[in-house]
N, C-alpha and C positions, 0 to 999 in steps of 0.2 A: 529446561533446567529448573531447579527448585527455587521457588520465590523465597527471597531472603529480605531481612529488613533493610530499608534504605539507609545507607551510611551517612555520616556527617549531618544528621538532622537532629537538632536539640528539640526540647519540649515545644517552644514557640513554633518552630518550623512545622512540626507534626500537626499541632492544632491549626496552624494556618492552612496547610494543605487540606485537613478535614473540613474546615470551614469553606474552602474554595470548592470542594466537591459538593457540599450541602448546598451552597448557593447556585451551583451549576444545576443540580437536580431540581432545585426550586423554580429555576426559570425555564429549563429546557425539558423537564420531565425525568422520571426515573431512568438510570443508566442500566446497561446490561451487566448485572453484578452477581450472577450465579457463581461464577469462579471466584470472584472477590470474597463473597460470603463463605464459600467453602474453605478458602485459604485462611480466612480470619478465624473460623471455627477450628481449623487444624492447629492454629498458633495457641488457641486457648486464652484464658484470662477472664476478667470481669467485663461487664458491658462496655465501659469506656475504652478498654483495650481492644475489644473486638471491633468497636465502630472505627477506631483509629486505624487498626490493621486493615479493614475493608477500604477505608478512604486512601491509605498509602498505596494499596495494591492498584486502585483505580487511578491514582495520580501517576504511578509509574507507567501504567498502560497508556494513558492519554497524554503523556508528556508534561504533565504539570511539574514534575520534579525538576526536569530541565529548565522549564519556564521559570521556576522559583530561583534556580541558580543564576539565570540571566537577569531576573528582576533585581536580585541582590547585587549583582555587578553593576547594573544601571544605578541602583541606589548609591553605591560607593562613588561612581563617577559624578552623579548628580550632587552628592555631598562635597566632593572635591571642587566642583565647579562653583558651588555656592560659597564654599570657604574662600576661594580665590576672589570672589565678588566681595566678600566681607572684608577682606584684607585691603583691597584697593579702595573700598568704600571708606574704611576708616582713615586711610591716608589722604584721600581726597577731603575728608572733613577737616583734617588738621591743616592742609593747605589753604582751604577756604577760610578758616578761622584766622590765620595769621597773615595771609597775604604774602606779598614779595619783600616786605620790609621797607618799602619807600615811603610809607606813611605810617603814623601811630595806629596801634591796634585798639579798637574799642573793646574793652575787656568783656563787657556783658553781651555784646553782639557776637564775640568770638565763643563765649560760653554757650550761647544759644545755638550756634553752629555746631558745636561739639556734642551737646547733650540733648538738644531739642528733639531730634527725630528718635533718638534712643529712648528718651523718657515717654514720647507719645506712644511708641510701639510697645513699651512695657505696660503703660496704662491700658492699651488696647488688649494686650494678653491677659491682664488681670480681669478686664471686663468680660472677655470671652470665656475665661475660666469660671466665672461666676454664673453667666447667663447662657453660654453656648456649649457647655458640657466639655467634650473632648476636642474642642477646636485647637488647632495648632497655629492659627492665623495664617496670613498670606504666605509667609515663608514655609510653613509646613505644607500648605497645599501646593506651592511651587516645587517643593522637594519631591512629593508624590508624583506630580505630573512629569518632572524630569526623569525620575526613576523608571516610569512606564515608557517614556520615549526612547531613553538610552537603553532599555532592555532589548528593543528591536525583536520582540517575539509576540506574535498575535495572541498566543495563549496567556501571556503574562497579564493581559487586560483584566482577567478574572481575579488577579491576586491582590491588587490594591484594595478593591472593596472587601475582600476576604479578610485582609490584615486589619482594616478599620473596624470591621464587624467583630473580630476576636478582641481587639483592644477596647471597643465600646463595651462588650459584654463584661469585661473585668475592669473597666474604668481605668485603662492604662494609657489611652490615646494622648491625654493631656500631658503626661509625663515623658512619653517618648517624643512626641513633637515639641514639647516644652524644652527637652533637653537640647534638641536640634536648634530651636530658635534662640535660646539663651546661648548656646555654644557659639553660634554665628555672630551674634552680638558681642560676645566676649572677645571673639577674634577681631571684630571691627574696632571695639574700644582699645584693645591692646595694640592694635595697628596705629590707631589715632595717637595713643599715648607715646609710643615709640617715634612716630613721625614728629610729633610736638616737640620731644626732647631733642631730636636731631636738628630741627629747624632752630630751636632756641640756642643750641650749642654752636651753630654755624652762621647765624644771622644776628644782626643787631635790631631789636624791636623796642619801640616805646609804647607805653600803654596809657590810654586815656578812657574816660567815660564822658559821655555826652547826653544831654537831655534838653527838652524844650518845656515840658510841663511838670516834670518831677523836681522836687527840691534836693538840696545836697544831703540832707539828713537821711533820706530814703536810700541813697547809695552807700552811704557809710554803714548804716544798719545792715543792709543786705550783704555788703562785702564781709563784714564781720561775722554775720550768722552763717554764711556759706563756708567761711574759713575756720569756724570752730572745730569741727571734727578733723579736717586735715592738719590743724595745728597740733592736735593731740599725737599725731604721728611725726611731728617735727617739720612740717611744711611751714614756710614763712608766710606771714599775713601782713599786708601794708597796715601801718598805723593810721590814726585818724587824720594826721597832718598830711601824710603821703596820699591818702585817698582823696583829700580835698584838693591837694596840688595837682593831681591828675585830672581833675575836672576843670581846672582854670586854664585858659588859653595862655600859652607861653609859660606855663608853670615849669618847675624844676622836675623833669622826668627822670634824670639820670640816677638819683638816689633810690627811687622807687622801682627801678626797672627789674632788678633781680627779685625783689619781693612780689611784684605783680606776676612774674614768670613762675615763681614757686607756688603762689596761690592758685594759678590757673592749673598747673600740673596736679596739685593736690586735689582740687575740686573735680577734675576729670577722673582721677583714680578713685576717690571715695563715692561719687554720685554717679559715675558712669561705668567704670569697670568692675568695682567691687559688688554692686547688687547683682550684676550678671553672673559673676563668678559663684556668688552664693546660690542663686537660683539654678544655675547649671549643675552644681553639685547636689542640690536638694532634689532636683528632678531626676538625676541619674540614680540617687539613692532610692527614690520612690519607685523608679522603673524597675531596678534590680530586685527590690523587694517584692513587688507585684509579679514580676516575671517568674520568680521562684514558686509562687503559689497558683500558677496557671493550671487549670483543669477544665475538662470538657463539661459543657452545660447540658446535662441530660434532660433538662425540662423543655428543650426545643421540641416542637411537634415532629419534626423529621426524624429525630433520634428515638422517640417513643414508638414510631412505626417500625424502626429498624429492630427493635427488641425481639419482635416475633420472628424475624427471619435469622437473627444472629443467635438468639437464645430461645429456641423452640420450647414449648411447655414441657415436653418429655425431658429435656436437659435440665430445665430449671427446677422442676419438682421432683425429679428422680423417679425410682421404681415404685409404683403403687400396687401392682398385682404380681402374684407369683408367676414364674416362668412356666410356659405349658411344657408337657412331657416331651413333645417332639415339635421342632421348628420347621416351618415351611421351607423347602430348599428351592431357591430361585432357579429358573431355567437359564438365565443369561447372567454370566459373570460369576465365576466361582468365588468362594470366600477364601481370601489370601491369609497367609500366616503373616503376623505383624513384622517378622524379620526377613521377609523374602527379599533377597538381594537382586534377583533377576525375574522379570515377569514378561510373559508373552500374552498379548491380547489381539483379538481379531475384531474387525468392524464390518458388520453387515455381510456375512458369507452366506451364500445360498446353501441349501441342504444337500446339493450334489457333490459338494467338495468334502472329503474326509477331514475331520478336525477333531482334536489337535494332532499335530505330529508327535512323533516320539521325543519326549523331553528327558533330559537328565534329572537327577534328584535335586539339584540346586536351582532349578528353573521352575517357577510357579505358572500354572495356566490360569488366566483370568477369564477364559471363555470367550464367547462371541457376544459383542454389544449390538443388540438389534432393537432396543427399546430405551425409553427415557429413564425408567426406573433402574435398569441395569447400568446405565452410564453414570447416573447419579450415585449409585452405591459404590461402584468402582472408583470414581474420582474422590469420593469421600475417604475411602480406605487409602488410596494412594497419597492424598494430602496429608493423612495422619502418619502413614508409614511410607515415606518416599523410597522407591527401590533405587538401587545403584545403576541398574541397566533395565531399559524397557524396549521391547520390540513390538511394533504395531503392524500387524498384517492387514492389508488392503487388497481388494479385488479390482485391478486396473480396467476391468470391463465396465465398471460403473463410472459415471462421470464424477470428477472431484468437486462436488457441490460445496457451497460455503459452509453448511452445517457439518459436513464430514471434516473439512479442513479446520474448522473451529474446534471440533472435538479432538482432532490430532494435536493442535496447538496446546489445548488444556491438558491432555495427557502427557505431552512432552515436558510442560512446566512442572509436572509432578515427579520427575525423575532427574537424576544427575546426568545421565546420557540416554539418548533415544535414537532408535533407528527405525526406518519405515521399511517393511518388506512388501514389495509389490509382487504379488503371487503370479506364478506362470499360469497360462490358460490351460484348462483341462484338455486332455488328449483329444485331438480331432477338431479343436477350435484354434483360432488366431486372434491375437490381440489387435485392436484398432490403433495403428501407429499414431494417428492424430491425438486420440485420447490418451494414449501413453505419454505423448509430449506434453499434454496438459497437465498430467500428474507431475511430470518432472519439473515443469515450470512452477506449479503450485508449491511443491515441497521445497524447491530451491528458495522461493520467496519466503517461506518459513524458516529457512536455515537448518533443515533437518537432513541428514544423510539418508539415502534411499538406494535400494538395490533389488534386483530380481533374485538374488541368491539368498538362500535361508541364512539368517543370522544366528543360527542356534549355537555354533561354536563360540561367537562373541558373547552370547548370553551366558554361556556356561563358564567361560574363562576371563572375559573381559577384553580379549584380543582376538583377531582373525587367525 
């Protein structure tokens, strides 16, 4: 069948697959890409488009497109698992901060439980952003690892390095992984805030502060400083007397109970949830902006080498000499009209067999393919002008070797419909039944219909 563009792939996916093919060739050597190059040239376009079309064709052939879909499914499952972990982590932080209500809550110990890990990881992300480039931190690496494991596809192992390489080339890794990391912490802080409100609404808590080496003025100043921004949003802040009373053994805790609760909720919202929300939105904005500007990096050495194969000098420079008075007529593979709807071609027939058979006007004869140049010329023509119907005549007295089967497969992918004609033996000869069975099995594996009956009627009308 005719090679068509892979559906449902956006710009990132196409660049991702192109990079996966490049990395694969870099580590395992050049791939067999004659047909891919031919299909890319038939599609046309500038060099980035040709490189991309070649890579997508190879990705379809080698199963990388299916692996990409599996990887994306694994990424979604990994993200969902991490989101659940974040929700339970946030709830656990709130329970650890307030306890069971049997004893007063140390407000600064509770605040450290709610915000300490969040602020430490935020500081680590900022340091990695400055010194480690596109690092996404431990959560980012964990998400990539989970995505690969949940994909359950050995071919998907090539995709994570390819994705990181594409993102690194455009300096987008920090924003994609940053969006994931800040989004998870946003879920955790949101879960902690909701759990905190639920506990404060259903249990009776008292709040105290305790110290051995610090003075009372340090806690008063710190409480008022942390409560300044929440107070602008209407959250309550304990006054000086209530703060002092909360530090005294046996002090009056009842009057300050609601104010301490409001202060704790406000501090968690302002210093825990709000920074993560802003960084999540900022990372998402930078990611979308950078993603819209993605393009192929033609400065990579592998792509400079591909230029000669995808854009030969004769195509890039145009015609430099006048055409000769008479062109050389090739002996194999006749010149086809661009609008030929049905084509008959034979592969390696000996001279004792008369060829071609009588053909109607609507069927084009592509001759006998018996050399590399004839094959290349015909495949180029069929790639540019795909016929609706193609019949391939083969001599079943020959063994169905891998080269012949590969050629049949390439020819079949250049036409909308293909049939293989297994020719009868010449008079006085008999076909080897074992060899004929080999042909049938090989063609069945290619998914091509085959018969010993001449498909000339099908070529002419499209039906038997």
